[in-house]
C-alpha positions in Angstrom: 113.4 84.4 103.0 116.0 86.8 101.3 116.0 89.2 98.5 117.1 86.4 95.8 114.2 84.2 97.0 116.3 81.4 98.2 115.1 78.7 100.5 115.0 80.1 104.4 117.9 78.8 106.1 117.6 77.3 109.3 121.0 76.8 112.0 120.2 73.6 113.7 122.6 73.8 117.3 122.9 70.2 119.3 125.3 68.5 120.7 124.2 65.3 119.5 125.0 64.3 115.8 121.9 62.2 115.8 119.5 65.0 116.6 121.2 67.1 114.0 120.7 64.6 111.1 116.7 63.9 112.3 116.2 67.8 112.2 118.2 68.3 108.8 116.3 65.8 106.8 112.9 66.5 108.1 114.1 70.4 106.9 115.4 69.4 103.8 112.2 67.7 102.9 110.3 70.0 103.8 111.9 72.7 101.6 114.3 74.1 103.9 118.3 74.6 103.7 120.1 74.4 106.9 123.5 74.8 109.0 124.4 72.5 111.8 126.5 73.3 114.4 127.7 71.0 117.6 128.5 73.6 119.9 127.6 77.2 120.8 131.4 78.1 120.0 130.8 76.5 116.7 127.5 78.1 116.3 128.9 81.6 117.1 131.9 81.5 114.3 129.2 80.1 111.9 127.3 83.2 112.4 130.3 85.1 111.6 129.4 85.1 107.9 126.0 83.2 107.7 122.8 85.1 108.0 120.0 82.2 109.0 116.6 82.9 109.1 115.7 81.0 112.0 118.1 79.4 115.0 116.5 76.3 116.7 118.8 75.5 119.4 119.2 73.4 122.2 119.9 73.8 125.9 121.7 71.3 127.4 125.2 71.6 125.6 129.2 71.3 127.7 130.6 74.4 127.7 128.1 76.9 126.4 124.2 75.7 127.0 121.5 77.2 125.1 120.4 80.5 127.4 123.8 81.7 127.1 124.3 80.8 123.2 121.0 82.8 123.0 121.8 85.8 124.8 125.4 86.2 123.0 123.3 85.9 119.4 120.8 88.8 120.4 124.0 91.0 121.6 125.3 90.7 117.8 123.6 93.5 115.8 123.3 91.6 112.6 120.9 88.8 114.6 119.8 90.3 116.7 115.7 90.5 114.9 116.9 86.5 113.9 114.1 84.6 115.9 115.5 81.6 117.5 113.3 78.4 119.2 114.6 76.3 121.7 114.0 72.8 121.4 115.0 70.8 124.7 113.9 68.1 127.1 113.7 70.5 129.7 110.0 71.3 130.0 109.3 72.7 133.2 107.5 76.1 133.3 111.2 78.2 134.8 112.9 76.5 131.9 110.2 77.7 129.3 110.5 81.4 131.2 114.2 81.5 131.0 114.3 80.8 127.4 112.1 83.5 126.7 113.9 86.0 128.9 117.1 85.0 126.9 115.6 86.2 124.1 113.6 83.3 122.4 110.2 83.4 120.6 108.8 80.1 121.3 110.1 76.5 122.9 109.7 73.3 121.7 109.3 70.4 124.4 111.3 67.0 123.4 110.1 64.3 122.2 109.4 66.6 119.6 106.6 65.9 116.9 107.9 66.3 112.9 104.8 68.5 112.6 104.7 70.5 115.3 108.1 71.7 114.7 107.7 72.3 110.9 104.4 74.6 112.4 105.9 76.6 114.5 109.2 77.2 112.3 106.7 77.9 109.4 105.1 80.3 111.7 108.0 82.1 113.0 109.2 82.6 109.1 105.8 84.0 108.2 106.2 86.8 110.7 109.5 87.5 109.4 108.4 87.8 105.9 105.1 90.0 107.0 107.7 92.3 109.3 110.4 92.5 106.2 107.2 93.4 103.8 105.7 96.1 106.5 109.8 97.5 106.6 109.7 97.8 102.6 106.2 99.7 102.1 107.1 101.7 104.7 110.3 103.0 103.7 109.3 103.0 100.2 106.3 105.6 101.1 109.0 107.6 103.2 110.9 107.9 100.4 108.1 108.2 98.0 106.6 110.8 100.0 110.0 112.8 100.7 110.6 112.9 96.8 107.2 114.1 96.1 107.4 117.0 99.0 110.9 118.2 97.3 109.5 117.9 93.5 106.4 119.9 94.6 108.2 123.0 96.2 109.2 123.9 92.6 106.0 124.1 90.2 104.1 125.3 92.9 106.6 128.0 94.5 106.8 128.8 90.4 103.0 129.5 90.5 103.1 131.7 93.8 106.1 133.9 92.4 104.5 134.1 88.8 101.2 135.1 90.9 102.5 137.7 93.1 104.1 139.5 89.6 101.2 139.1 87.4 99.3 140.8 90.9 101.9 143.7 91.4 103.0 144.4 88.0 99.9 142.9 85.1 99.3 146.6 84.5 102.8 147.6 83.4 103.4 144.4 81.8 103.3 144.2 77.3 100.5 141.9 76.1 103.3 139.8 74.6 105.1 139.7 78.6 101.2 138.9 79.9 100.9 135.6 77.6 104.4 134.5 78.2 103.5 135.2 81.9 100.3 132.8 81.6 102.0 130.2 80.2 105.0 129.9 82.5 101.6 129.9 85.0 100.0 127.0 83.3 102.9 125.1 83.0 103.9 125.2 86.3 100.5 124.1 87.1 100.2 120.8 84.8 103.5 120.0 86.4 102.7 120.2 90.0 99.2 118.7 89.1 101.1 115.5 87.4 102.7 115.4 90.4 100.0 115.0 92.5 98.0 112.6 90.2 101.5 110.1 90.4 101.2 110.5 94.2 97.8 109.4 94.1 98.6 106.4 91.7 101.4 105.5 93.7 99.6 105.5 97.0 97.3 103.4 95.1 99.7 100.6 93.7 101.4 100.2 97.4 98.0 98.9 98.9 97.2 95.3 99.0 94.4 95.6 97.2 95.2 97.5 94.6 94.9 94.8 92.0 94.6 94.8 88.1 91.2 94.2 86.2 91.9 91.7 83.8 90.4 92.2 80.3 91.6 90.9 76.8 92.8 94.2 75.5 95.0 95.7 72.4 98.1 97.1 72.8 97.7 99.3 69.5 94.6 100.8 70.9 95.9 101.9 73.9 99.0 102.9 71.9 96.7 105.4 69.7 94.9 106.8 72.9 98.5 107.7 74.6 99.3 109.4 70.9 96.3 111.6 70.5 96.8 113.1 74.6 100.7 113.6 74.0 100.6 115.0 70.4 100.1 118.5 71.4 103.9 118.0 73.7 105.1 116.4 70.6 103.9 119.3 68.1 105.5 121.7 70.3 108.7 120.5 69.7 107.8 119.1 65.9 108.7 115.2 66.9 107.2 113.1 64.9 105.3 110.0 66.7 105.3 106.8 65.0 102.9 104.0 66.1 104.2 100.6 64.4 102.6 98.2 66.9 100.8 94.4 65.5 97.3 95.8 65.2 96.1 92.3 65.8 98.3 91.7 68.9 96.2 91.3 72.3 97.0 90.7 75.7 95.6 89.7 79.2 96.0 93.1 81.2 94.5 95.9 82.6 93.7 98.5 80.1 94.6 101.8 82.4 97.8 100.4 83.9 98.9 99.5 80.7 97.7 103.1 79.0 99.4 104.6 82.0 102.8 103.2 81.9 102.7 104.1 77.9 101.9 107.2 78.8 104.9 108.2 80.8 107.3 106.1 78.8 105.9 108.4 75.2 105.8 111.5 77.6 109.7 110.8 78.4 110.6 110.0 75.1 109.2 113.4 73.8 110.5 115.4 76.6 114.3 114.1 76.5 114.2 114.3 72.6 116.1 116.8 70.5 113.7 119.5 68.5 112.5 117.8 65.3 113.5 114.3 66.2 111.1 110.8 66.1 109.5 108.9 68.4 108.4 105.1 68.2 106.1 102.3 69.5 106.8 99.1 68.8 105.3 96.0 69.5 107.1 91.8 68.9 105.2 88.9 69.9 107.9 87.0 71.5 107.6 82.8 72.4 106.4 84.0 75.9 105.5 87.6 75.8 104.8 90.6 74.3 107.4 93.0 74.0 106.4 96.6 73.7 109.1 99.2 72.6 108.9 103.1 72.7 112.2 104.2 71.7 113.9 107.5 71.0 116.9 109.5 69.6 117.8 111.9 72.5 120.9 112.2 74.4 120.7 108.8 76.1 121.6 107.5 79.4 125.1 106.4 80.7 125.3 103.1 81.4 126.1 103.6 85.3 123.0 105.3 85.6 120.3 103.0 84.3 120.5 101.4 87.7 119.3 104.5 89.2 116.1 104.5 86.7 113.5 102.1 89.1 115.6 102.9 92.5 113.6 104.6 94.8 116.0 105.6 97.4 117.8 107.7 94.8 116.1 108.3 91.6 118.0 109.9 88.4 116.5 113.4 88.0 118.4 114.9 84.9 117.0 118.1 83.1 115.1 117.3 79.6 115.9 119.3 76.3 114.1 122.5 77.9 115.7 122.4 81.1 113.1 121.0 82.9 114.5 118.5 85.7 112.1 115.9 86.1 111.1 114.0 89.1 111.9 110.5 88.0 108.5 109.1 89.5 107.1 108.1 86.1 109.4 105.7 85.6 109.0 104.3 89.3 104.9 103.9 88.9 105.5 102.1 85.5 108.2 99.6 86.8 105.8 99.2 89.4 102.7 98.7 87.3 104.4 96.3 85.0 105.3 94.3 88.2 101.5 94.0 88.8 100.7 93.3 86.0 103.0 90.3 85.9 105.5 91.5 83.4 109.0 93.8 83.7 110.2 97.0 82.4 113.2 96.9 81.0 115.3 99.9 80.0 118.3 100.2 77.2 120.6 103.3 76.2 123.9 104.8 74.7 124.9 108.0 75.4 124.4 110.5 72.0 122.2 107.1 70.7 118.9 107.6 72.4 117.3 105.3 74.9 114.8 102.6 74.5 112.2 101.4 77.0 110.7 97.7 76.2 107.6 96.4 78.5 107.5 92.3 78.5 104.0 91.1 79.5 103.1 87.6 79.3 101.0 86.1 76.7 99.8 83.4 78.9 97.8 84.4 82.2 99.5 83.6 84.9 
């Protein structure tokens, strides 16, 4: 339920130790963790540090009953969204309604059935998972659209400025100046088009039905296609591209997704490499994975910045060797696609020594 994929934690509050033991054993056998409190005061003390996924409360307890405890819990910002289920011998309609008014999401009457308790707990935890997934997707989209909107301003603003200048001064410009203006216009248009392409890819990744089209493919063939696509950019900077992939290596993946990942990795390597450098693409068959690495001899990335490479909330945007600031979207998309392929993307870099990005894809289907 939490970010570290631990078992869900259920807090049990009941003044009868025997009930706590029965519920605790039942939850443990079902794969849950439990935290037991014998009073409302003890529960509030535990909640100062603990972050349970769900609370299971008795009502008839001395000093502080379950209704009052539930209201106190719902008043705590850290636990306001934590679902509460009452489990009590009070089964009159007025008791149940009072429980819902106090903030509970469900009510179980004693004596309870094991299957019913587990089913109701499971249903609430499923709702939590779904809500958190929706919140993550919504937040991710908000960050992404904000980032794209910000980045699109630069190329489209440049296109507009250059078009205005050409419209007003074209007749006065020398052929050389006109050619330079058209080249800048073309470069800005390509940058804007790439951002739009990234937006389309990212929006597809976020949909639940966006799944890989699995096939047995050879990364060497995909790498050759990517090198051909980027050869013009490499020639412009006199960068040598070395394809050192294993020709026989095969992996079950989506060839289009793999091509998109390698395109962004190689493109970044070219952009951030100095004039006349080299970019190498290699493959290694490990025990469980096929490792595909793109390495450059660029300026490298400081260690404290590596964590931002795949962070949409604060993406790393650094100018390349030509002074053009990147959006960071290519790496974000590559990272997301790697996960779609049941793989992972790993970055290693040292300032002044270059960077290498390694894609690990499972050799066996999961």
